[in-house]
C-alpha positions as CSV (number, residue, x, y, z in Angstrom):
1,M,92.8,251.5,33.3
2,V,94.2,248.0,33.0
3,A,92.6,245.3,35.1
4,G,91.1,248.0,37.3
5,Q,94.5,249.7,37.8
6,K,95.4,253.2,36.7
7,I,98.4,253.6,34.4
8,V,100.0,256.7,32.9
9,L,98.1,258.2,30.1
10,G,99.6,258.5,26.6
11,L,102.3,255.9,26.9
12,P,103.5,254.7,23.4
13,K,102.9,251.1,22.7
14,W,105.4,248.8,24.5
15,S,106.5,251.5,27.0
16,A,107.8,250.2,30.3
17,L,105.6,251.0,33.3
18,D,107.2,252.3,36.5
19,R,106.3,248.9,38.2
20,P,105.0,245.5,37.2
21,I,101.2,245.2,37.2
22,C,99.1,242.1,37.6
23,T,96.4,241.6,34.9
24,P,94.7,238.5,36.2
25,S,92.4,236.0,34.5
26,T,90.5,233.0,35.7
27,K,90.4,229.5,34.2
28,A,87.0,229.2,32.5
29,Q,85.1,225.9,32.7
30,E,84.7,226.1,28.9
31,G,86.3,228.3,26.2
32,H,88.9,230.9,26.9
33,D,90.2,232.3,30.2
34,I,88.3,235.3,31.6
35,N,90.1,238.6,32.3
36,I,89.2,240.1,35.7
37,D,90.1,243.2,37.7
38,L,92.8,242.8,40.3
39,S,90.4,243.8,43.1
40,E,88.1,241.0,42.0
41,C,91.0,238.6,41.9
42,L,92.2,239.5,45.4
43,K,88.7,239.0,46.8
44,G,88.3,235.6,45.1
45,M,91.7,234.4,46.2
46,G,91.2,235.1,49.9
47,A,93.9,235.0,52.6
48,G,97.4,235.3,51.3
49,A,96.4,236.8,47.9
50,E,98.2,240.1,48.3
51,Q,101.4,238.2,49.4
52,A,101.1,235.9,46.4
53,I,100.7,238.9,44.0
54,K,103.7,240.6,45.7
55,M,105.8,237.4,45.3
56,L,105.0,237.2,41.5
57,S,105.8,240.9,41.1
58,Q,109.2,240.4,42.8
59,A,109.9,237.3,40.7
60,Y,109.1,239.2,37.5
61,S,111.3,242.2,38.5
62,R,114.3,239.9,39.3
63,A,113.9,238.0,36.1
64,Y,113.5,241.2,34.1
65,A,116.7,242.7,35.6
66,Y,118.7,239.5,35.1
67,A,117.6,239.2,31.4
68,K,118.1,242.9,30.7
69,E,121.7,242.7,31.9
70,R,122.2,240.0,29.2
71,G,120.5,241.9,26.4
72,I,116.9,240.4,26.6
73,L,113.7,242.2,27.6
74,I,110.8,240.3,29.1
75,L,108.0,242.5,28.0
76,D,105.3,240.5,29.7
77,T,104.9,237.1,31.2
78,K,102.2,234.7,32.6
79,F,102.3,233.1,36.0
80,E,99.8,230.4,37.0
81,I,99.3,229.9,40.7
82,G,97.3,227.2,42.5
83,M,96.6,226.4,46.1
84,E,98.2,223.5,48.0
85,D,97.9,223.0,51.8
86,C,96.6,226.5,52.2
87,D,99.6,228.0,50.4
88,Y,99.8,229.5,46.9
89,I,102.2,227.8,44.6
90,L,103.5,228.3,41.1
91,A,101.5,225.8,39.1
92,D,103.0,225.8,35.6
93,E,106.1,226.8,33.7
94,I,107.5,230.2,34.3
95,L,109.5,232.7,32.3
96,T,109.8,230.6,29.1
97,P,109.2,231.7,25.5
98,D,105.9,229.9,25.7
99,S,104.7,232.0,28.7
100,S,106.5,235.3,28.1
101,R,107.2,237.8,25.4
102,F,110.9,238.2,24.9
103,T,112.8,240.6,22.6
104,T,116.4,241.8,22.5
105,V,117.3,245.2,24.0
106,A,118.9,246.2,20.7
107,D,115.8,245.4,18.5
108,F,113.5,247.0,21.1
109,E,115.3,250.3,20.9
110,L,115.4,250.2,17.1
111,A,111.7,249.2,16.9
112,M,110.8,252.2,19.1
113,K,112.7,254.6,16.8
114,E,111.1,253.0,13.7
115,G,107.6,253.0,15.2
116,R,107.1,249.2,14.8
117,D,106.6,246.2,17.0
118,P,109.8,244.6,18.2
119,I,110.8,241.1,16.9
120,F,109.5,238.7,19.5
121,M,111.7,235.8,20.5
122,D,108.8,233.5,21.5
123,K,106.2,231.3,19.8
124,E,105.0,234.1,17.5
125,P,106.0,232.2,14.3
126,A,103.7,229.4,15.4
127,R,100.9,231.8,16.4
128,N,101.2,233.6,13.1
129,W,101.0,230.4,11.1
130,G,97.9,229.4,13.2
131,R,96.2,232.6,12.2
132,T,96.5,231.7,8.5
133,V,95.0,228.2,8.7
134,V,91.9,227.9,6.6
135,T,89.4,225.7,8.3
136,S,86.3,224.0,6.9
137,F,84.1,225.6,9.5
138,I,81.6,228.5,8.8
139,G,81.6,231.5,11.1
140,E,78.8,233.7,12.2
141,D,79.4,235.9,9.1
142,D,78.7,232.8,6.9
143,E,82.4,232.9,5.8
144,L,85.0,230.2,6.3
145,I,86.8,230.6,9.6
146,I,90.5,231.5,9.0
147,G,92.7,231.0,11.9
148,I,92.7,228.3,14.6
149,N,92.6,231.1,17.2
150,K,89.0,231.8,16.1
151,L,87.9,228.2,16.8
152,D,85.9,227.2,19.9
153,P,88.0,225.0,22.3
154,A,84.8,223.6,23.7
155,N,83.7,222.3,20.3
156,D,85.0,218.7,19.8
157,Q,85.0,219.1,16.0
158,H,87.2,222.2,16.3
159,V,89.5,220.5,18.7
160,N,89.8,217.4,16.5
161,F,90.6,219.6,13.5
162,V,93.4,221.4,15.4
163,H,94.8,218.1,16.6
164,S,94.9,216.9,13.0
165,L,97.0,219.7,11.7
166,R,100.7,219.4,10.9
167,V,102.8,222.5,11.7
168,P,105.1,223.2,8.7
169,R,108.8,222.3,9.4
170,E,110.0,225.8,8.7
171,V,107.6,227.2,11.4
172,I,108.9,224.7,13.9
173,Q,112.5,225.4,13.0
174,T,112.1,229.2,13.2
175,T,110.4,228.9,16.6
176,M,113.0,226.5,17.8
177,N,115.8,228.8,16.7
178,R,114.3,231.7,18.7
179,Y,114.0,229.5,21.8
180,L,117.6,228.4,21.5
181,E,118.9,231.9,21.0
182,V,117.1,233.1,24.1
183,F,118.4,230.2,26.0
184,E,122.0,230.8,24.9
185,I,121.8,234.6,25.6
186,L,120.3,234.1,29.1
187,T,122.6,231.2,30.2
188,G,125.8,232.0,28.4
189,C,126.1,228.4,27.0
190,S,124.8,226.3,24.2
191,I,122.1,223.8,24.6
192,D,124.6,221.0,23.9
193,D,127.0,222.2,26.6
194,Y,124.0,222.5,29.0
195,V,122.7,219.0,28.3
196,F,126.0,217.2,28.3
197,D,127.9,219.0,31.1
């Protein structure tokens, strides 16, 4: 079961499902977002909820097909929706390396043969760096907290610490290179051509 929805048993990791599924979460007042079942989400959203979910599923399916034709797989993505004048609207970026998990078709196929995770063309280098940051904070196990992902976003000291960090240049460069490669594969042009044409 995923978000209250049945999926096929025994699928290998990263297997494609027969259809997109929605795995909703809500914005928490404090801390991290809260995962909820789809049925709970639909009840909370009220009128138009099923239509909004259908719209997002169609958007993902179209983007997936477009990207796959160009050699990119969108393994998952995040859509944020809000309400405006009684209509649901997309409320944030969509289908970017920040909000999606991209890989190439070629590496995905090789990864499945080799039994490994594919190489993700997203912000994974920045995430991986963040997981290695040694903080000055003590966790519940009386050990130093390692990884900014383990800090509390509602704790001002933790937030200030994260804001004080400098991401290493090589992490920025690697992440940027991945973003540019995805851009060029999907659009068929370089960023310079895109900006200056």
